[in-house]
C-alpha positions in Angstrom: 167.1 140.8 109.5 168.1 137.8 107.4 171.0 137.1 109.8 168.8 137.4 112.9 166.2 135.0 111.5 168.7 132.6 110.0 167.4 132.8 106.4 169.1 133.4 103.2 169.0 136.8 101.5 167.8 135.2 98.2 165.1 133.3 100.1 163.8 136.5 101.5 163.6 138.2 98.2 162.0 135.1 96.6 159.3 135.2 99.3 158.8 139.0 98.8 158.2 138.4 95.0 155.6 135.7 95.7 153.7 138.1 98.0 153.7 140.8 95.4 152.5 138.3 92.7 149.6 137.2 94.8 148.3 133.6 95.2 149.1 131.0 92.6 146.4 129.0 90.7 146.4 126.1 93.3 146.2 128.4 96.3 143.4 130.5 94.6 141.5 127.3 93.8 141.7 126.2 97.5 140.5 129.7 98.6 137.6 129.6 96.3 136.7 126.0 97.3 136.9 127.0 101.0 134.4 129.7 100.5 132.0 127.3 98.8 132.5 124.7 101.5 131.8 127.2 104.3 128.7 128.4 102.4 127.4 124.9 101.9 127.9 124.1 105.6 126.1 127.3 106.7 123.2 126.5 104.3 122.8 123.2 106.0 122.4 124.9 109.4 125.8 123.6 110.3 124.7 120.0 110.0 126.4 118.5 106.9 129.8 116.7 107.0 132.2 116.1 104.1 130.1 113.5 102.2 126.9 115.7 102.0 128.9 118.9 101.3 130.7 117.0 98.5 127.3 116.0 97.0 126.1 119.6 97.4 129.1 121.0 95.5 128.9 118.4 92.8 125.2 119.1 92.2 126.3 122.7 91.6 128.8 121.6 89.0 132.0 121.6 91.2 134.5 118.9 90.5 135.9 117.9 93.9 136.6 114.8 96.0 135.3 114.0 99.5 138.9 114.0 100.9 139.6 117.5 99.5 136.4 118.7 101.1 137.3 117.1 104.4 140.7 118.7 104.3 139.2 122.2 103.6 136.7 121.7 106.5 139.5 120.8 108.9 141.5 123.8 107.8 138.5 126.1 108.4 137.5 124.5 111.7 134.1 123.3 110.6 132.5 119.8 111.0 129.2 118.1 110.7 127.0 117.1 113.6 127.2 113.6 115.1 124.4 111.9 117.0 124.4 111.7 120.8 125.0 108.3 122.3 122.0 108.0 124.6 118.2 108.4 124.5 115.4 107.3 126.8 113.3 104.2 126.0 109.9 105.1 124.5 108.2 101.8 123.9 105.6 100.8 126.4 104.4 97.3 125.6 100.9 96.0 126.4 99.0 92.8 126.0 98.2 92.5 122.3 94.5 91.7 121.7 95.3 90.3 118.3 98.4 88.8 116.7 100.6 91.1 114.6 103.2 89.4 112.4 106.5 90.9 111.2 105.8 91.3 107.5 108.9 93.4 106.8 111.8 91.4 108.4 113.9 94.6 108.3 113.4 95.1 104.5 112.0 98.6 104.9 112.9 99.6 101.4 111.3 97.2 99.0 112.0 99.3 95.9 108.5 100.9 95.5 106.6 103.7 97.1 103.7 102.7 99.4 104.9 99.2 99.9 106.2 99.7 103.5 105.5 102.6 105.9 107.4 102.8 109.2 106.1 104.5 112.3 107.2 105.3 115.8 106.6 107.8 118.7 109.2 110.0 120.4 109.3 112.3 123.4 110.1 116.1 123.1 110.7 118.0 126.3 109.3 121.6 126.5 108.9 124.2 129.2 105.2 123.1 129.5 106.0 119.4 129.9 106.4 116.5 127.5 105.2 116.7 123.9 104.8 113.4 121.9 105.4 113.1 118.2 104.3 110.2 116.0 105.6 110.0 112.4 104.7 107.8 109.4 107.4 107.5 106.7 107.6 105.8 103.4 110.3 103.0 103.6 111.4 103.6 100.0 111.7 107.3 99.8 112.2 108.0 103.6 109.7 110.9 103.2 107.6 111.8 106.2 104.0 111.3 105.0 102.0 112.0 108.1 102.7 113.1 111.6 100.9 114.3 114.7 101.6 115.9 118.0 99.9 115.4 121.4 100.4 116.0 125.1 99.4 112.4 125.8 100.3 108.9 124.5 96.8 107.9 123.6 96.3 105.8 120.4 94.6 108.8 118.8 98.1 110.2 118.2 99.1 107.2 116.0 95.7 107.1 114.3 95.9 110.8 113.4 99.4 110.4 111.9 98.3 107.3 109.9 95.1 109.0 108.5 97.1 112.0 107.5 99.6 109.8 105.6 96.7 108.1 103.8 95.2 111.4 102.9 98.6 112.7 101.7 98.8 109.7 99.3 95.2 110.4 98.1 93.9 107.2 99.7 95.9 105.0 97.2 97.2 102.8 100.0 95.5 99.4 99.4 97.8 96.7 100.9 100.4 99.0 102.3 102.2 97.7 105.3 102.5 99.9 108.4 105.5 98.6 110.4 106.2 99.7 114.0 107.3 98.3 117.3 105.0 96.6 119.8 104.1 99.6 121.8 100.6 99.5 123.2 99.3 102.1 120.8 100.3 100.0 117.8 98.9 96.7 119.2 95.6 98.3 120.3 92.1 97.4 119.0 91.6 101.0 118.0 94.5 101.1 115.6 93.6 97.6 114.2 90.1 98.9 113.4 91.5 102.0 111.8 94.0 100.0 109.7 91.3 97.6 108.5 89.1 100.6 107.5 92.0 102.2 105.6 93.1 98.8 104.0 96.4 99.0 105.7 98.2 95.9 107.0 99.8 96.1 110.4 103.3 94.7 111.1 105.5 94.8 114.2 109.0 93.8 115.1 110.1 91.9 118.2 109.8 93.5 121.6 113.0 95.3 122.7 114.8 94.8 119.4 115.4 98.3 118.1 116.9 97.1 114.8 113.4 95.7 113.8 112.3 99.3 113.4 115.7 100.8 112.7 114.6 103.1 109.9 112.4 105.2 112.2 115.0 105.0 115.0 117.4 106.6 112.5 114.9 109.3 111.7 114.5 110.2 115.4 118.3 110.3 115.7 118.5 112.8 112.8 115.7 114.9 114.2 117.2 115.1 117.7 120.8 115.6 116.5 120.3 118.1 113.7 117.4 120.1 115.1 115.8 119.4 118.4 118.9 119.3 120.7 120.1 122.6 119.2 117.1 124.6 120.5 115.1 125.1 123.7 111.3 125.2 123.6 109.5 127.1 126.3 106.0 126.0 125.1 104.6 123.0 123.2 103.3 125.4 120.5 106.9 126.6 119.8 108.1 123.0 119.6 105.3 122.0 117.2 106.0 125.0 114.9 109.7 124.5 114.8 109.7 120.7 114.3 106.9 121.0 111.7 109.0 123.5 109.7 112.1 121.2 110.0 110.1 118.1 108.8 108.4 119.9 105.9 111.1 122.3 104.7 114.5 120.7 105.7 114.0 117.0 106.0 111.6 116.2 103.2 112.7 118.8 100.7 116.2 119.9 101.4 118.2 117.4 103.4 120.4 115.0 101.4 120.0 111.3 102.2 123.0 109.0 101.5 120.7 106.0 101.1 118.9 107.9 98.3 122.0 108.9 96.4 122.4 112.1 98.3 119.2 113.7 97.2 116.1 114.7 99.2 113.1 112.4 99.7 110.9 114.8 97.6 113.4 114.8 94.7 113.7 111.0 95.0 110.0 110.5 94.7 109.8 113.0 91.8 112.4 111.0 90.0 110.5 107.8 90.5 107.1 109.2 89.5 108.5 110.8 86.3 110.7 107.8 85.3 107.8 105.3 85.5 105.6 107.0 82.7 108.7 107.5 80.6 109.6 103.8 80.8 
């Protein structure tokens, strides 16, 4: 057999001894690490790439580098999800009855909770037709504070999401800035009256410049890539139930955000609110 395969007799017996001895410390370490990487990837619904899996393992006490995690992922044929390159335009501008300045200038995170909230509307396709989702998020913690669904693009959709965000913060929102694009819902008299009653200041970026509301655009990309595009919804009710669960359970409480030091928005807010009294 050694002559046929062109190997030395001593090399064959050396290989045989290694097989009988079992895996060495390095190989066993890689096997154990591979099992943990695969488990972390599955726990993220197949979404996380090497950076977030590395953070997940380190949080559990594992000493590992991102490059090693990436190598293990390649060896096991697993990878994170990347966003799609195209999406339809959703902003419908209208004649603004009052002037709305840009109070944010792309500084969405100003280092404190309830300084800047960002908002936007997106389209969700279902078997019963379009479903519209409006979300209001805290620019500092990235947490979704209020959201609402509707089968129409009436301003009620935005007002409902804003009022739920204010209720979630127990009404302590004096002076908070609500930043959005210049869609007709955000420039309407109805929202201006609601914002004045809630002591919220309206802010809007420039028309057609997506970077002026980049934080919420990023949120839609995450929602569509990591959840929505991976399912089909035959009814609006099914879409509402599924997206609500993802927002409340996955995005706010479990998903690791690189901008927050690879912890969830809820954990980030908890750290802020507990650190302030201690200081």
